[in-house]
C-alpha positions in Angstrom: 50.2 -16.6 -13.7 49.2 -19.6 -12.1 49.1 -18.4 -8.6 46.7 -15.6 -9.7 44.6 -18.1 -11.9 44.4 -20.6 -8.6 43.3 -17.1 -6.3 41.0 -16.1 -9.1 39.3 -19.7 -9.2 38.9 -20.0 -5.0 37.2 -16.7 -4.8 34.5 -17.2 -7.9 33.7 -20.9 -6.3 34.1 -19.6 -2.7 30.9 -17.1 -3.8 29.5 -19.8 -6.2 28.7 -21.5 -2.9 27.5 -18.9 -1.0 25.0 -18.0 -3.6 24.1 -21.5 -3.6 23.9 -21.8 0.2 21.8 -18.6 0.4 19.5 -19.2 -2.6 18.7 -22.6 -0.6 17.8 -21.4 2.7 15.9 -18.0 0.9 13.8 -21.1 -1.0 13.1 -23.1 2.2 12.3 -20.5 4.2 9.6 -19.2 1.7 8.3 -22.7 1.4 4.9 -23.0 3.0 4.5 -24.7 6.5 8.6 -25.5 6.5 9.6 -21.7 6.1 8.0 -20.4 9.4 9.8 -23.6 11.4 13.4 -22.3 10.1 15.0 -19.3 11.9 16.7 -16.3 10.2 20.5 -17.4 11.9 20.6 -20.4 9.0 22.2 -17.7 6.8 25.1 -17.7 9.0 25.3 -20.9 10.3 29.0 -22.0 9.7 28.5 -25.7 10.2 25.7 -26.0 7.5 27.7 -23.9 5.1 30.9 -26.5 5.3 28.0 -29.0 5.1 27.0 -27.2 2.3 30.0 -26.6 0.3 31.4 -30.3 1.0 28.1 -31.1 -1.4 29.6 -28.5 -3.2 32.8 -29.5 -4.3 31.1 -33.4 -4.6 28.6 -32.0 -7.1 31.5 -30.5 -9.0 33.4 -33.9 -9.1 30.0 -35.4 -10.3 29.6 -32.6 -12.8 32.8 -33.6 -14.1 32.9 -37.4 -14.6 29.2 -37.8 -15.2 28.7 -34.9 -18.0 31.7 -36.2 -19.0 31.3 -39.5 -18.8 27.7 -39.5 -20.7 28.8 -37.7 -23.4 32.3 -39.3 -24.7 30.4 -42.4 -23.1 27.9 -42.7 -25.6 30.5 -42.1 -28.2 32.3 -45.0 -27.1 29.0 -47.3 -27.1 28.2 -46.0 -30.2 31.8 -46.7 -31.9 31.5 -50.0 -30.5 28.3 -51.2 -31.4 29.7 -50.2 -34.8 32.7 -51.8 -35.1 31.1 -55.3 -33.9 28.4 -54.8 -36.5 31.1 -54.2 -39.2 33.4 -57.3 -37.6 30.5 -59.7 -37.9 29.7 -59.2 -41.6 33.2 -58.6 -42.1 33.2 -55.3 -43.7 36.4 -53.4 -41.8 38.8 -54.4 -44.7 41.2 -56.1 -42.9 41.5 -53.5 -40.1 42.3 -54.9 -36.4 38.4 -54.1 -34.2 41.0 -51.6 -32.4 42.0 -49.8 -34.8 38.1 -49.7 -36.2 36.8 -48.8 -33.0 39.1 -45.6 -32.7 38.5 -44.8 -36.4 34.9 -44.8 -35.3 35.0 -42.9 -32.5 37.3 -40.5 -34.1 34.5 -39.6 -36.4 31.4 -40.0 -33.8 33.6 -37.6 -31.5 33.7 -35.0 -34.4 30.1 -35.0 -35.1 29.3 -35.0 -31.0 31.7 -31.9 -30.9 30.3 -30.2 -33.7 27.0 -30.5 -32.2 28.7 -29.2 -29.0 29.8 -25.9 -30.5 26.5 -25.0 -32.3 24.8 -25.7 -28.7 27.3 -25.4 -25.6 29.4 -22.0 -26.0 28.6 -20.0 -22.6 32.1 -18.0 -22.1 30.3 -14.8 -22.0 27.3 -16.1 -20.1 26.0 -13.2 -17.1 25.5 -15.3 -14.4 25.4 -13.9 -10.6 28.9 -14.4 -9.4 30.2 -12.7 -12.1 28.2 -9.7 -11.8 28.8 -9.5 -8.3 32.8 -9.6 -9.3 32.9 -7.6 -11.9 30.6 -4.9 -11.3 30.4 -4.7 -7.3 34.4 -5.2 -6.8 35.4 -4.2 -10.0 37.4 -7.5 -10.6 39.0 -7.5 -14.5 35.9 -9.4 -17.0 38.9 -10.5 -19.0 40.9 -12.1 -16.5 38.1 -13.7 -15.0 36.4 -14.9 -18.2 39.6 -16.6 -19.2 40.1 -17.9 -15.5 36.8 -19.6 -15.7 36.9 -20.8 -19.2 40.4 -22.5 -18.6 39.1 -24.3 -15.7 36.2 -25.6 -18.1 38.8 -26.8 -20.4 41.0 -28.6 -17.7 37.7 -30.3 -16.3 37.0 -31.4 -19.6 40.3 -32.7 -20.8 40.2 -34.6 -17.7 37.0 -35.9 -17.8 37.5 -37.4 -21.2 41.1 -38.7 -20.6 39.6 -40.5 -17.5 36.5 -41.6 -19.8 39.5 -43.2 -22.3 40.9 -45.0 -20.1 38.9 -48.2 -19.8 39.2 -48.2 -23.7 42.7 -47.4 -23.7 43.3 -50.5 -21.3 41.2 -52.8 -23.9 43.8 -51.5 -26.7 42.4 -48.9 -28.6 45.0 -46.9 -29.9 47.0 -44.3 -28.2 46.4 -41.3 -30.5 42.7 -41.9 -29.8 43.1 -42.3 -26.2 45.2 -39.2 -25.7 44.3 -37.4 -29.1 40.5 -37.0 -28.1 40.4 -35.1 -25.0 43.5 -32.6 -26.8 41.1 -32.1 -30.1 38.1 -31.1 -27.6 40.1 -28.4 -26.3 41.1 -27.0 -29.2 37.4 -27.4 -30.6 36.0 -25.4 -27.3 39.4 -22.6 -27.8 37.8 -22.3 -31.7 34.2 -21.7 -30.4 34.9 -19.4 -27.7 37.0 -17.8 -30.0 34.4 -17.6 -32.8 31.9 -15.7 -30.3 34.5 -13.0 -29.4 35.1 -12.3 -33.0 31.4 -11.9 -33.4 31.1 -10.1 -30.7 33.8 -7.9 -31.8 32.0 -7.2 -35.3 28.6 -6.8 -33.5 29.6 -4.4 -31.2 31.6 -2.1 -33.6 28.4 -1.8 -35.8 26.6 -1.1 -32.3 24.5 -4.3 -32.6 23.2 -6.7 -30.0 24.2 -10.4 -30.2 21.1 -12.2 -30.3 19.6 -14.9 -32.7 18.0 -14.3 -35.6 15.1 -16.6 -37.5 17.7 -17.3 -40.2 20.5 -18.3 -38.0 18.1 -20.6 -35.6 17.2 -21.9 -38.9 20.6 -22.7 -39.6 21.6 -24.2 -36.4 18.8 -26.9 -37.1 20.1 -27.6 -40.2 23.5 -27.9 -39.0 22.6 -30.2 -36.1 20.2 -32.1 -38.5 23.1 -32.7 -41.1 25.4 -35.4 -39.7 22.5 -37.8 -38.4 21.1 -38.7 -42.2 24.9 -38.8 -43.4 26.0 -41.3 -40.6 23.2 -43.5 -41.3 23.6 -43.9 -44.8 27.1 -44.7 -44.5 26.6 -47.4 -41.5 23.8 -48.8 -43.8 25.9 -48.8 -46.8 28.7 -50.3 -45.0 31.0 -47.6 -45.3 33.4 -45.7 -43.1 35.7 -42.5 -43.7 39.1 -43.7 -43.7 41.7 -41.8 -40.9 44.0 -40.1 -42.9 40.8 -37.7 -43.6 39.7 -37.6 -40.1 43.3 -36.6 -39.0 43.3 -33.8 -41.8 39.9 -32.9 -40.5 41.4 -32.9 -36.5 44.4 -30.7 -37.9 42.1 -28.4 -39.4 40.2 -27.8 -36.0 43.5 -27.7 -34.2 44.2 -24.9 -36.2 41.2 -23.2 -35.6 41.4 -23.8 -31.9 44.5 -21.7 -32.4 42.9 -18.7 -33.7 40.2 -18.7 -31.5 42.8 -18.6 -28.7 44.6 -15.8 -30.3 41.2 -14.1 -30.7 40.5 -14.8 -27.1 44.0 -13.7 -25.8 44.0 -10.4 -28.3 40.2 -9.1 -27.0 40.3 -6.9 -24.4 38.9 -6.0 -21.2 36.3 -3.3 -22.1 35.5 -6.2 -24.8 34.7 -8.7 -22.0 33.3 -6.4 -19.5 31.3 -5.0 -22.4 29.9 -8.6 -23.3 29.1 -9.5 -19.6 27.3 -6.1 -19.5 24.8 -6.8 -22.8 24.4 -10.3 -20.9 25.5 -12.3 -24.2 24.2 -15.8 -23.7 21.1 -14.5 -21.1 20.2 -12.0 -24.1 19.5 -14.6 -26.4 17.9 -17.1 -25.0 15.8 -14.3 -22.9 14.9 -13.2 -27.3 14.1 -16.4 -28.0 11.8 -16.6 -24.8 10.1 -13.3 -25.5 9.4 -14.7 -29.1 8.0 -17.9 -28.2 5.5 -15.8 -25.4 4.7 -13.6 -28.2 4.2 -16.2 -31.0 1.8 -18.1 -28.2 -0.1 -14.8 -27.3 -0.9 -14.8 -30.9 -3.1 -18.1 -31.1 -5.6 -16.4 -28.6 -8.6 -16.0 -29.5 -9.6 -12.2 -28.7 -13.6 -12.5 -29.7 -14.5 -15.6 -28.1 -17.7 -16.2 -26.7 -19.2 -18.5 -24.1 -22.4 -19.9 -24.8 -25.0 -21.3 -22.2 -25.9 -20.1 -18.9 -23.0 -19.7 -16.9 -21.8 -17.2 -14.2 -19.2 -16.1 -12.0 -15.9 -18.2 -12.2 -17.2 -21.1 -14.2 -17.9 -18.4 -16.7 -14.7 -17.1 -16.2 -13.3 -20.5 -16.9 -15.2 -21.1 -19.6 -14.0 -17.9 -21.7 -10.5 -18.5 -21.1 -10.8 -21.8 -22.6 -12.5 -20.3 -25.7 -9.9 -17.6 -25.9 -7.2 -19.9 -25.4 -8.2 -23.2 -27.0 -5.5 -23.3 -29.5 -2.9 -22.7 -26.5 -4.4 -25.2 -24.0 -5.2 -28.1 -26.6 -2.6 -27.6 -29.6 0.1 -30.1 -27.6 -2.4 -32.3 -26.0 -3.9 -33.2 -29.5 -0.7 -33.1 -31.3 1.1 -36.0 -28.8 -1.7 -38.0 -28.4 -1.7 -37.8 -32.7 1.9 -38.7 -32.4 1.1 -41.2 -30.7 -1.6 -43.1 -31.8 0.0 -42.5 -35.7 3.0 -44.2 -34.3 1.0 -47.2 -32.9 -1.0 -46.9 -36.3 2.2 -47.2 -37.9 3.4 -50.6 -36.0 0.7 -52.1 -36.2 0.9 -51.6 -40.1 4.0 -52.7 -40.3 2.9 -55.7 -38.6 0.3 -56.3 -41.2 1.9 -55.8 -44.0 5.2 -58.4 -43.1 2.2 -61.0 -42.0 1.0 -59.9 -45.4 4.3 -60.2 -47.5 4.9 -63.5 -45.9 1.3 -65.3 -45.7 -0.2 -63.7 -48.3 -3.8 -61.9 -48.4 -5.8 -64.9 -47.3 -3.6 -65.3 -44.6 -3.3 -62.0 -43.2 -7.1 -61.4 -43.5 -7.5 -64.3 -41.5 -4.7 -62.7 -39.0 -6.5 -59.5 -38.8 -9.8 -60.6 -38.1 -8.9 -63.2 -35.7 -7.3 -60.8 -33.7 -10.2 -58.2 -33.8 -12.2 -60.7 -32.4 -9.5 -61.4 -29.5 -9.4 -57.7 -29.0 -12.8 -57.4 -28.6 -13.1 -60.4 -26.0 -10.2 -59.2 -24.3 -7.8 -62.2 -25.0 -4.2 -61.9 -26.6 -2.9 -62.2 -29.8 -3.0 -65.1 -31.8 -0.8 -66.5 -34.8 -2.7 -68.7 -36.9 -0.3 -69.6 -39.4 2.7 -69.4 -37.3 4.7 -66.6 -39.1 6.1 -65.1 -35.7 7.4 -66.0 -32.8 7.9 -64.8 -29.4 11.8 -62.9 -29.4 13.3 -61.0 -26.0 12.2 -57.7 -27.3 8.5 -58.7 -27.1 9.5 -60.3 -23.7 11.0 -57.3 -22.2 8.2 -54.9 -23.4 5.9 -57.1 -21.7 8.0 -57.1 -18.6 8.1 -53.1 -18.5 4.1 -52.6 -18.6 3.5 -55.2 -16.3 6.2 -53.9 -13.4 7.5 -50.8 -14.8 4.2 -48.6 -15.8 6.2 -45.6 -13.1 8.1 -44.9 -16.1 5.3 -43.4 -17.4 5.9 -40.7 -15.3 8.4 -39.3 -17.7 6.8 -38.9 -20.9 3.7 -37.8 -18.6 5.7 -35.0 -17.1 7.0 -34.1 -21.3 3.4 -34.2 -22.1 1.5 -32.2 -19.7 0.8 -28.7 -20.4 -0.2 -27.8 -16.8 2.5 -25.3 -17.1 2.3 -23.1 -20.2 -1.4 -23.2 -18.8 -0.6 -21.6 -15.6 1.3 -19.1 -17.3 -1.2 -18.3 -19.6 -3.8 -18.1 -17.0 -1.3 -15.3 -14.8 -0.8 -13.5 -17.9 -4.4 -12.9 -19.4 -6.4 -12.9 -16.3 -4.8 -13.3 -12.4 -2.4 -10.7 -13.3 -5.2 -8.2 -13.2 -7.9 -9.6 -11.2 -5.3 -10.2 -8.0 -5.4 -6.5 -7.3 -9.2 -7.0 -6.5 -9.7 -8.1 -2.7 -12.6 -10.4 -3.0 -10.6 -12.6 -5.5 -8.1 -13.6 -3.1 -10.7 -14.7 -0.5 -10.2 -18.5 0.5 -13.6 -19.4 -1.1 -13.4 -18.0 -4.3 -9.3 -19.1 -4.7 -10.9 -22.8 -4.3 -13.7 -22.5 -6.2 -11.4 -21.4 -9.4 -9.0 -24.0 -8.4 -11.9 -27.0 -9.0 -12.8 -25.3 -11.8 -9.2 -25.0 -13.6 -8.4 -28.7 -12.0 -11.2 -30.4 -13.3 -10.5 -28.3 -17.1 -6.7 -29.2 -16.8 -7.1 -32.9 -15.9 -9.2 -33.4 -19.1 -6.8 -31.8 -21.1 -4.0 -33.8 -20.0 -5.8 -36.9 -20.2 -5.7 -37.4 -24.0 -2.1 -38.0 -24.3 -2.1 -40.2 -21.1 -4.9 -42.4 -22.3 -3.1 -42.7 -25.6 0.2 -44.2 -23.7 -2.4 -46.2 -21.8 -3.5 -47.6 -25.5 0.0 -48.5 -26.0 0.1 -50.4 -23.0 -2.5 -52.4 -23.5 -1.5 -53.1 -27.1 1.8 -54.2 -26.0 -0.3 -56.6 -23.4 -2.5 -57.8 -26.5 0.5 -58.4 -28.7 2.4 -60.7 -26.2 -0.2 -62.9 -25.0 -2.9 -60.7 -23.5 -4.1 -60.2 -19.9 -2.9 -62.0 -17.0 -5.9 -61.1 -14.6 -9.1 -59.9 -15.3 -9.7 -56.2 -15.6 -5.8 -56.0 -16.3 -6.3 -53.4 -19.7 -8.2 -51.9 -17.2 -5.5 -51.3 -14.6 -3.5 -49.8 -17.0 -6.1 -47.0 -17.9 -6.4 -46.4 -14.0 -2.5 -46.1 -13.5 -1.7 -44.2 -16.0 -5.0 -42.2 -15.6 -3.9 -41.4 -11.6 -0.6 -40.6 -12.8 -1.9 -37.7 -15.5 -4.2 -36.2 -12.4 -1.2 -36.4 -9.9 1.1 -34.4 -12.2 -1.4 -31.9 -13.2 -2.8 -31.1 -9.0 1.2 -30.9 -8.4 1.9 -27.9 -11.0 -1.6 -26.0 -10.8 -0.7 -26.1 -6.7 2.6 -25.1 -7.1 1.1 -22.0 -9.0 -1.0 -21.0 -6.3 1.2 -21.8 -3.7 4.3 -20.0 -5.1 3.4 -18.0 -8.3 6.7 -17.7 -9.9 5.6 -15.3 -12.9 6.8 -12.1 -12.9 4.6 -9.2 -15.6 6.6 -10.5 -18.3 5.9 -14.4 -17.9 9.3 -14.6 -16.3 9.8 -17.4 -13.7 10.6 -15.9 -10.2 11.7 -17.4 -6.7 14.0 -19.8 -5.4 11.1 -22.0 -4.0 9.3 -23.1 -7.1 13.1 -23.5 -8.4 14.0 -25.8 -5.0 10.7 -27.8 -5.7 10.3 -28.4 -9.6 14.7 -29.6 -8.7 13.0 -32.0 -5.8 10.1 -33.1 -7.4 12.4 -34.0 -10.9 14.6 -35.8 -8.6 11.8 -37.8 -6.8 10.8 -38.7 -10.3 13.5 -39.9 -11.4 13.8 -42.2 -8.7 10.3 -43.4 -8.7 10.6 -44.4 -12.4 13.1 -47.3 -11.6 11.1 -49.0 -8.8 9.3 -52.1 -10.0 5.6 -52.4 -8.8 3.2 -55.1 -10.3 0.3 -53.1 -12.1 -2.4 -54.6 -9.9 -0.6 -53.3 -6.5 0.6 -50.0 -8.5 -3.3 -49.6 -9.2 -4.2 -49.6 -5.8 -1.3 -47.3 -4.7 -1.9 -44.9 -7.3 -5.9 -44.6 -6.5 -5.3 -44.2 -2.7 -2.4 -41.5 -3.0 -4.2 -39.8 -6.1 -7.2 -39.3 -3.5 -4.9 -38.1 -0.9 -3.2 -36.0 -2.5 -5.7 -34.3 -4.4 -7.2 -33.6 -0.5 -4.3 -32.5 1.0 -3.7 -30.1 -1.7 -6.6 -28.5 -1.6 -6.5 -28.1 2.2 -3.0 -26.4 1.5 -3.9 -24.2 -1.0 -7.5 -23.3 0.9 -5.1 -22.3 4.0 -1.8 -20.7 2.1 -3.0 -19.4 -1.2 -4.7 -16.2 -0.1 -1.1 -15.1 1.0 1.1 -16.6 -1.5 -1.1 -16.1 -4.4 0.0 -12.7 -5.6 2.0 -10.1 -8.0 5.3 -10.0 -8.8 7.9 -7.6 -10.3 
């Protein structure tokens, strides 16, 4: 049995490596400029395949340690924080800190694993290697699924066991160190067995296994349920005794045994049918389709354009008029949330000052700082009520030296991806069939019009973030040099422009959307991953804001100039309809 397991796993991992390597080469060959240089023999180069295999193994090891350490490590850090908090106020009731840490770790792990059951069970996930092995070379679907599931269980057990070594060496009870990995295995077995049991019932009734609105609402409720309970427990100084946690763990172990029984008794045909239906993929596709339909319901069909606009300007104005909700809802909501958060913090500061200094003292503080704000000075505390602490100094350091980290929230608030998707589905999909629409001068003209429009849209939340940065500077001593406040607007604005430019150019250079609005094309995915990796590195770089302003201005101007030239040259060939 072990030999069969090893052979099946080796086939899957080898095939996964080949698919990954071929996808990478295909993506590179579809990339503008680079693709023409690379020869076709890259697909069969043994040396490069060996290098990719090494990186593939490293990625598997990295996924094993990083994902498990990140999850369970967060549980241990939260447990350590609560233990220290309870110990400082003497609420442990005679328990040792090591025993209390084990108790909190088990509690938080049960919550963490509970969320994992709801969000991440993929035994029936339809992947490329499963599709090939089961439906092309007729491998036993149950054996394949169980092999991969067993491999995932082993990785999870080993990852959790190694993550708990440090707490174990520091005196955490052995039942916590060894018990959590074992408990995780049984919880995963229960989740997979429940999915198999549910699919059995659905298949007997000939119903597809996909989510319903009621089921999605129930999941949201179950995910959010533990959060307020834990919050009130910590605030009140309570804890769940270990004996009750052991009872819950025992129940989960029994449920895991039942899950294992369901998996073992499910036949080959059930696994094959589940893979054929693409259970996980089907659920994601249904959600994506519902989201797409919901988004396109916001289109105003009878929108009209006022004025004397003609040609592409009229086309873009009509598009904006009819898709105003889709284009503006996210930026307006994000801007409103940022400004509401700023207002909430300011209101909290004013109220705190009012409770300690009274009405007159609070009014004096507000009027003094309104004057300072208009004179570009810093915050003044006339009555000396507040003291500058380490948190204030940290935030000041962040907005002075780490503005590059704002690439992360800018990427979240950016609406270019949804906008290009709507452009393709409701406009370009039809116009691409006309030859005049794909002429270089026409493409670049429409590109420029859309770029200006999207920059204006995405600058709303970016400017709100810049206001927040300047208020942090104001509250921690004011600007260090003239135009310091202005520089923050320039830096964050340039980031937003560069981000918009990047995603719009990716749409024109790769055109990843199919007729169903799904993303197709390895080159697009490769560009997405490369950009995400680059941003994750850049976000940690420390640069003074005045130096960064010059860099961002030069970079943004150069980037816009270069990308426009690239779109003008390559887009007539790459901007096309895909099946």
